[in-house]
ROZA-921622 format. One record per residue (C-alpha): x, y, z. Coordinates in pm, whole numbers, m for minus. Layout:
<nodes>
+--------+--------+--------+
|      X |      Y |      Z |
+--------+--------+--------+
|      X |      Y |      Z |
...
+--------+--------+--------+
</nodes>
This chain:
<nodes>
+--------+--------+--------+
|      X |      Y |      Z |
+--------+--------+--------+
|   1912 |   5825 |  m3248 |
|   1560 |   5779 |  m3335 |
|   1349 |   6010 |  m3569 |
|    982 |   6023 |  m3545 |
|    799 |   6234 |  m3832 |
|    435 |   6340 |  m3754 |
|    364 |   6547 |  m4062 |
|    163 |   6380 |  m4348 |
|    345 |   6247 |  m4629 |
|    334 |   6485 |  m4942 |
|    308 |   6824 |  m4734 |
|    473 |   7084 |  m4933 |
|    499 |   7323 |  m4645 |
|    750 |   7093 |  m4458 |
|    918 |   6947 |  m4736 |
|   1223 |   7145 |  m4862 |
|   1315 |   7161 |  m5219 |
|   1617 |   6917 |  m5163 |
|   1414 |   6661 |  m4956 |
|   1499 |   6566 |  m4575 |
|   1833 |   6394 |  m4638 |
|   2184 |   6522 |  m4703 |
|   2253 |   6891 |  m4746 |
|   1857 |   6971 |  m4775 |
|   1797 |   6867 |  m4429 |
|   2082 |   7059 |  m4284 |
|   1956 |   7392 |  m4463 |
|   1600 |   7303 |  m4360 |
|   1700 |   7273 |  m3987 |
|   1943 |   7568 |  m3992 |
|   1657 |   7785 |  m4166 |
|   1393 |   7686 |  m3893 |
|   1630 |   7716 |  m3594 |
|   1749 |   8079 |  m3712 |
|   1425 |   8215 |  m3844 |
|   1138 |   8048 |  m3632 |
|    789 |   8109 |  m3812 |
|    480 |   8170 |  m3563 |
|    221 |   7916 |  m3609 |
|    m83 |   8038 |  m3803 |
|   m374 |   8133 |  m3579 |
|   m610 |   7958 |  m3799 |
|   m428 |   7618 |  m3785 |
|   m612 |   7361 |  m3536 |
|   m414 |   7254 |  m3248 |
|   m220 |   6939 |  m3290 |
|   m391 |   6619 |  m3128 |
|   m216 |   6496 |  m2809 |
|    m92 |   6194 |  m2986 |
|    106 |   6420 |  m3199 |
|    188 |   6699 |  m2979 |
|    354 |   6480 |  m2704 |
|    484 |   6126 |  m2769 |
|    492 |   5899 |  m2493 |
|    818 |   5759 |  m2572 |
|    961 |   5713 |  m2225 |
|   1291 |   5889 |  m2299 |
|   1364 |   6254 |  m2350 |
|   1306 |   6394 |  m2693 |
|   1293 |   6739 |  m2876 |
|   1006 |   6858 |  m3100 |
|   1061 |   7114 |  m3373 |
|    726 |   7182 |  m3537 |
|    612 |   6826 |  m3656 |
|    962 |   6680 |  m3625 |
|   1061 |   6523 |  m3298 |
|   1398 |   6404 |  m3252 |
|   1473 |   6162 |  m2938 |
|   1777 |   5973 |  m2808 |
|   1687 |   5633 |  m2633 |
|   1912 |   5536 |  m2339 |
|   2197 |   5324 |  m2467 |
|   2091 |   5020 |  m2236 |
|   1770 |   4991 |  m2394 |
|   1836 |   4798 |  m2707 |
|   2203 |   4671 |  m2793 |
|   2359 |   4843 |  m3063 |
|   2581 |   4709 |  m3340 |
|   2867 |   4530 |  m3208 |
|   2696 |   4506 |  m2854 |
|   2670 |   4147 |  m2758 |
|   2313 |   4037 |  m2622 |
|   2308 |   3832 |  m2290 |
|   2428 |   3465 |  m2375 |
|   2167 |   3199 |  m2319 |
|   2240 |   2918 |  m2079 |
|   2482 |   2680 |  m2260 |
|   2509 |   2397 |  m2009 |
|   2175 |   2274 |  m2013 |
|   2146 |   1905 |  m1988 |
|   1867 |   1668 |  m1907 |
|   1811 |   1311 |  m1759 |
|   1542 |   1106 |  m1923 |
|   1432 |    760 |  m1768 |
|   1177 |    471 |  m1769 |
|   1108 |    276 |  m1468 |
|    980 |    m96 |  m1456 |
|    991 |   m411 |  m1234 |
|   1289 |   m627 |  m1234 |
|   1077 |   m951 |  m1244 |
|    780 |   m890 |  m1458 |
|    908 |   m574 |  m1655 |
|    583 |   m403 |  m1588 |
|    597 |    m35 |  m1595 |
|    574 |    114 |  m1258 |
|    361 |    454 |  m1225 |
|    348 |    716 |   m956 |
|    692 |    641 |   m818 |
|    895 |    924 |   m660 |
|   1216 |   1005 |   m845 |
|   1464 |   1252 |   m655 |
|   1795 |   1396 |   m741 |
|   1985 |   1378 |   m388 |
|   2101 |   1703 |   m247 |
|   1874 |   1916 |   m501 |
|   1530 |   2044 |   m495 |
|   1463 |   1838 |   m829 |
|   1196 |   1576 |   m783 |
|    914 |   1427 |  m1001 |
|    681 |   1146 |  m1038 |
|    656 |    865 |  m1306 |
|    360 |    867 |  m1541 |
|    158 |    572 |  m1610 |
|    413 |    419 |  m1857 |
|    684 |    469 |  m1586 |
|    845 |    763 |  m1771 |
|   1008 |   1071 |  m1600 |
|   1242 |   1338 |  m1696 |
|   1465 |   1618 |  m1530 |
|   1567 |   1909 |  m1762 |
|   1776 |   2237 |  m1745 |
|   2049 |   2082 |  m1534 |
|   2398 |   2177 |  m1504 |
|   2681 |   1957 |  m1581 |
|   2790 |   1747 |  m1293 |
|   2730 |   1407 |  m1116 |
|   2382 |   1330 |   m971 |
|   2235 |   1075 |   m754 |
|   1896 |    941 |   m869 |
|   1689 |    805 |   m610 |
|   1355 |    617 |   m681 |
|   1108 |    476 |   m436 |
|    777 |    319 |   m516 |
|    513 |    124 |   m306 |
|    588 |   m259 |   m303 |
|    948 |   m222 |   m406 |
|   1284 |   m201 |   m267 |
|   1419 |    183 |   m329 |
|   1717 |    219 |   m549 |
|   1994 |    463 |   m617 |
|   2181 |    532 |   m934 |
|   2499 |    768 |   m995 |
|   2448 |    975 |  m1297 |
|   2774 |   1170 |  m1427 |
|   2629 |   1427 |  m1667 |
|   2813 |   1624 |  m1942 |
|   2724 |   1969 |  m2078 |
|   2462 |   1946 |  m2355 |
|   2420 |   1571 |  m2271 |
|   2075 |   1419 |  m2255 |
|   2115 |   1099 |  m2038 |
|   1866 |    828 |  m2104 |
|   1854 |    503 |  m1896 |
|   1623 |    204 |  m1814 |
|   1564 |    182 |  m1445 |
|   1457 |   m140 |  m1261 |
|   1331 |   m187 |   m900 |
|   1326 |   m505 |   m725 |
|    982 |   m618 |   m594 |
|    957 |   m677 |   m210 |
|    845 |  m1020 |    m98 |
|    491 |   m978 |     54 |
|    489 |  m1157 |    398 |
|    139 |  m1253 |    533 |
|     96 |  m1191 |    888 |
|     97 |  m1511 |   1098 |
|   m223 |  m1687 |   1135 |
|   m316 |  m1916 |   1397 |
|   m602 |  m2154 |   1333 |
|   m780 |  m2297 |   1606 |
|  m1065 |  m2544 |   1550 |
|  m1223 |  m2847 |   1715 |
|  m1064 |  m3194 |   1620 |
|  m1268 |  m3469 |   1513 |
|  m1531 |  m3580 |   1761 |
|  m1364 |  m3902 |   1851 |
|  m1065 |  m3712 |   1979 |
|  m1264 |  m3466 |   2150 |
|  m1465 |  m3720 |   2353 |
|  m1166 |  m3918 |   2430 |
|   m991 |  m3594 |   2554 |
|  m1250 |  m3581 |   2823 |
|  m1212 |  m3943 |   2926 |
|   m825 |  m3856 |   2968 |
|   m906 |  m3538 |   3166 |
|  m1128 |  m3738 |   3417 |
|   m878 |  m4012 |   3436 |
|   m599 |  m3767 |   3537 |
|   m850 |  m3630 |   3803 |
|   m823 |  m3960 |   3984 |
|  m1188 |  m4019 |   4043 |
|  m1341 |  m4360 |   3959 |
|  m1162 |  m4627 |   3781 |
|  m1050 |  m4643 |   3392 |
|  m1001 |  m4929 |   3166 |
|   m794 |  m4817 |   2850 |
|   m785 |  m4974 |   2511 |
|   m457 |  m5136 |   2585 |
|   m595 |  m5318 |   2916 |
|   m901 |  m5441 |   2740 |
|   m682 |  m5600 |   2461 |
|   m461 |  m5775 |   2707 |
|   m738 |  m5909 |   2888 |
|   m852 |  m6082 |   2563 |
|  m1215 |  m6178 |   2712 |
|  m1517 |  m6281 |   2514 |
|  m1752 |  m6012 |   2679 |
|  m1737 |  m5672 |   2795 |
|  m1860 |  m5772 |   3147 |
|  m1561 |  m6008 |   3202 |
|  m1340 |  m5725 |   3158 |
|  m1544 |  m5507 |   3402 |
|  m1524 |  m5780 |   3677 |
|  m1154 |  m5728 |   3665 |
|  m1188 |  m5370 |   3833 |
|  m1175 |  m5351 |   4209 |
|  m1529 |  m5281 |   4352 |
|  m1692 |  m5451 |   4040 |
|  m1858 |  m5791 |   4064 |
|  m2026 |  m6017 |   3800 |
|  m2366 |  m6142 |   3889 |
|  m2507 |  m6406 |   3683 |
|  m2898 |  m6483 |   3687 |
|  m3037 |  m6764 |   3453 |
|  m2720 |  m6769 |   3232 |
|  m2711 |  m6387 |   3190 |
|  m2425 |  m6234 |   3368 |
|  m2410 |  m5848 |   3447 |
|  m2178 |  m5623 |   3634 |
|  m2267 |  m5455 |   3963 |
|  m2104 |  m5257 |   4231 |
|  m2017 |  m5441 |   4543 |
|  m2136 |  m5161 |   4768 |
|  m2484 |  m5138 |   4596 |
|  m2779 |  m5321 |   4735 |
|  m2938 |  m5611 |   4567 |
|  m3114 |  m5518 |   4262 |
|  m2937 |  m5193 |   4233 |
|  m2750 |  m5197 |   3894 |
|  m2541 |  m4931 |   3750 |
|  m2640 |  m4673 |   3493 |
|  m2479 |  m4730 |   3152 |
|  m2353 |  m4448 |   2913 |
|  m2260 |  m4531 |   2552 |
|  m2025 |  m4264 |   2378 |
|  m2187 |  m3979 |   2619 |
|  m2541 |  m4079 |   2564 |
|  m2745 |  m4274 |   2845 |
|  m2791 |  m4621 |   2733 |
|  m2971 |  m4931 |   2846 |
|  m2778 |  m5200 |   3027 |
|  m2852 |  m5469 |   2781 |
|  m2723 |  m5300 |   2467 |
|  m2415 |  m5146 |   2644 |
|  m2294 |  m5491 |   2793 |
|  m2341 |  m5645 |   2466 |
|  m2077 |  m5434 |   2298 |
|  m1783 |  m5634 |   2165 |
|  m1471 |  m5578 |   2358 |
|  m1267 |  m5516 |   2060 |
|  m1479 |  m5218 |   1962 |
|  m1439 |  m5033 |   2299 |
|  m1171 |  m4760 |   2341 |
|  m1199 |  m4688 |   2692 |
|  m1430 |  m4747 |   3003 |
|  m1512 |  m4527 |   3296 |
|  m1650 |  m4700 |   3604 |
|  m1783 |  m4482 |   3906 |
|  m1887 |  m4710 |   4204 |
|  m2096 |  m4447 |   4384 |
|  m2249 |  m4106 |   4387 |
|  m1935 |  m3962 |   4555 |
|  m1735 |  m4061 |   4266 |
|  m1962 |  m3971 |   3969 |
|  m1894 |  m3637 |   3784 |
|  m2181 |  m3400 |   3703 |
|  m2203 |  m3504 |   3341 |
|  m2305 |  m3861 |   3426 |
|  m2541 |  m3766 |   3696 |
|  m2847 |  m3956 |   3564 |
|  m3160 |  m4136 |   3669 |
|  m2993 |  m4444 |   3817 |
|  m2653 |  m4309 |   3885 |
|  m2653 |  m4394 |   4268 |
|  m2596 |  m4758 |   4188 |
|  m2286 |  m4655 |   3997 |
|  m2223 |  m4533 |   3652 |
|  m2041 |  m4727 |   3377 |
|  m1939 |  m4495 |   3070 |
|  m1832 |  m4691 |   2747 |
|  m1634 |  m4533 |   2475 |
|  m1616 |  m4686 |   2130 |
|  m1356 |  m4652 |   1869 |
|  m1625 |  m4499 |   1645 |
|  m1892 |  m4317 |   1781 |
|  m2254 |  m4391 |   1635 |
+--------+--------+--------+
</nodes>
């Protein structure tokens, strides 16, 4: 029971002689209830705040004295237990780092499997789960560039479980790269020599054949090819196609470039890697169609291009 008094302190009209406790208040209340006095007409009306107190529960006002009874569930009384707080609250606190470098891992996703609990590590790799019940939890951690990890964590009541977690870094595999490029000029130009030799047009002298001939001049080697003859004029010998008319001498190419017959025929045989001989226009490929290719073409490839 709560008592609210609205009269001003020290007012003689509402204070009985024996005070407001013990027998005095009982006599005071009995006199008020048996002999109510009409309110004087010259007394100003009570303010609303004193005439009606908004208490939220039933009350009884006698003059300036208001008595009210609050509901029993509003405030626990003596001997009435208040609701007990959650007593099984536990927590998991962890730090996450790389297994190889021990570098802290931030922005990793941390889950408690089978629950709605999830969080993210901060820049220092730290995380925490609070307000947990006792039990066994499966902690799952995932981070970009690392293999995911799972840990079993038995948790007791009132326990704060702290643990240092490590993730294994995934090996970074570069995609396969195929590098395509042109080989050295000497290899590329002799690849064309082999390509034309496989085509079967013309006659070809390889380095092995030239070395087996063991001649002093290149003209002596050329004369070993069918359809090519050696013509000597004033102690100067040159190669000439058998089917060519007199005075019609073949066109020479040296390492793919049109050259004079004098310079080409003086090339030492030991410096030559291969020779192509085309005995007429019908055999000559397009890349060797020159100003005098009708009399035949001799293309010389040296071991090292100039």
